MARLUM-335624 format. One line per 4 residues: for each residue x, y, z of C-alpha. Coordinates in nm, 3 decimals. Last residue first. Example, Ala and Ser with C-alpha at 12.3 -4.5 7.8 and 13.67 -1.06 7.14 Angstrom:
BEGIN
1.367:-0.106:0.714; 1.230:-0.450:0.780
end
This chain:
BEGIN
-1.168:-2.401:0.112; -1.271:-2.090:0.305; -1.530:-1.970:0.049; -1.409:-1.609:0.082
-1.058:-1.666:-0.050; -1.173:-1.891:-0.334; -1.447:-1.644:-0.433; -1.194:-1.359:-0.438
-0.954:-1.555:-0.655; -1.227:-1.640:-0.906; -1.357:-1.283:-0.911; -1.007:-1.148:-0.970
-0.946:-1.395:-1.254; -1.279:-1.306:-1.417; -1.219:-0.930:-1.381; -0.864:-0.959:-1.519
-0.992:-1.156:-1.818; -1.269:-0.899:-1.879; -1.010:-0.619:-1.867; -0.782:-0.805:-2.109
-1.068:-0.834:-2.357; -1.166:-0.466:-2.321; -0.818:-0.317:-2.358; -0.841:0.048:-2.474
-1.183:0.118:-2.318; -1.092:-0.073:-2.000; -0.763:0.116:-1.968; -0.935:0.454:-2.017
-1.203:0.370:-1.761; -0.937:0.259:-1.509; -0.740:0.582:-1.560; -1.058:0.787:-1.507
-1.135:0.593:-1.190; -0.780:0.648:-1.065; -0.803:1.025:-1.124; -1.141:1.048:-0.952
-1.005:0.862:-0.651; -0.701:1.091:-0.635; -0.923:1.401:-0.641; -1.135:1.255:-0.361
-0.823:1.177:-0.161; -0.698:1.535:-0.202; -1.034:1.674:-0.092; -1.032:1.452:0.214
-0.677:1.564:0.293; -0.791:1.928:0.289; -1.090:1.854:0.512; -0.869:1.663:0.753
-0.623:1.953:0.770; -0.902:2.207:0.829; -1.054:1.989:1.101; -0.715:1.955:1.268
-0.663:2.333:1.263; -1.008:2.391:1.411; -0.942:2.133:1.683; -0.608:2.296:1.767
-0.771:2.639:1.788; -1.051:2.507:2.010; -0.799:2.331:2.235; -0.597:2.651:2.269
-0.911:2.853:2.349; -1.019:2.597:2.609; -0.676:2.615:2.770; -0.683:2.994:2.776
-1.028:2.992:2.933; -0.915:2.743:3.199; -0.611:2.956:3.279; -0.829:3.263:3.312
-1.067:3.074:3.544; -0.777:2.946:3.754; -0.632:3.296:3.777; -0.973:3.440:3.866
-1.022:3.182:4.141; -0.676:3.253:4.282; -0.744:3.630:4.269; -1.081:3.609:4.441
-0.961:3.775:4.764; -1.168:4.084:4.699; -1.159:4.191:5.065; -1.523:4.100:5.124
-1.443:3.877:5.423; -1.720:3.634:5.330; -1.533:3.324:5.236; -1.243:3.337:5.478
-1.457:3.450:5.771; -1.719:3.188:5.693; -1.455:2.917:5.701; -1.313:3.043:6.033
-1.658:3.066:6.186; -1.741:2.714:6.072; -1.422:2.580:6.230; -1.497:2.758:6.559
-1.853:2.619:6.568; -1.725:2.266:6.504; -1.473:2.298:6.790; -1.748:2.428:7.020
-1.945:2.112:6.959
end
């Protein structure tokens, strides 16, 4: 029982000595804040890059759709033939025969 009392006294002495011995805690807190800031910066950069790539993909999609419209307008019979052949192939692939 005395051993437990001595251990508690030592712990209380270390915690409540009032000498401003919080330097390790402050260093850990500062390090944690720096890490969070770095992660936030990296996340922001990644979001910007994804947004930029999304815009590029949207532009590419619009360009391809315009090219497809032009081809269909210039070659309507060929376009219908391609659509029929593609539909036939797709139905054969999906039917599992």
